[in-house]
C-alpha positions, -999 to +999 in steps of 0.1 A: +024+292+112+047+322+106+057+324+143+071+289+141+092+297+110+108+328+124+131+310+149+142+286+122+150+315+098+168+334+125+189+303+134+198+296+097+206+333+091+229+336+121+247+303+113+255+316+077+265+350+091+289+334+116+303+311+089+308+340+064+325+362+090+348+333+101+358+327+065+364+364+059+384+367+091+405+336+082+412+349+047+422+383+060+446+368+085+462+347+059+467+377+036+480+397+065+505+370+075+517+366+039+524+404+035+540+406+070+564+378+063+572+391+029+579+425+044+601+410+071+621+391+045+628+423+026+636+445+055+653+423+081+688+409+077+698+374+088+716+372+121+754+371+121+782+367+147+803+398+152+835+399+173+841+427+199+879+428+203+896+429+237+905+464+249+933+478+270+934+477+308+929+515+310+898+515+288+883+485+306+888+500+341+872+532+329+843+512+314+837+492+346+839+523+368+872+513+384+858+480+397+872+446+387+840+429+379+824+408+351+821+440+331+858+445+333+866+408+324+842+409+294+858+441+282+893+428+287+887+394+271+865+405+243+834+385+232+812+377+202+776+388+198+750+371+176+732+402+162+705+411+138+701+446+123+665+457+119+652+477+089+657+509+109+694+500+115+691+491+152+712+463+165+694+434+183+717+411+203+703+376+202+731+358+221+765+364+235+796+341+239+833+343+246+857+344+217+863+307+207+898+295+212+907+273+182 
């Protein structure tokens, strides 16, 4: 009689243990996601476009190693960068474009 009840009890116990661990894990993930997003909102700054002004021929030739290449043209024409500064003050370049001609 008892031997027949043991598998049923084990199955019921394991099902509740799995359900409880799943609920605890889900609750922990939600709390972790909320605190992470709140911390990001406080520390990270919104992205912004900054303009890198065109430089002189002499400076651009030196920057490109004396070769007339895309590096030289980018330096000579200037460009804009879509950047975000992290909490540690590091610059992340998200996108780059030529200076718009209005």
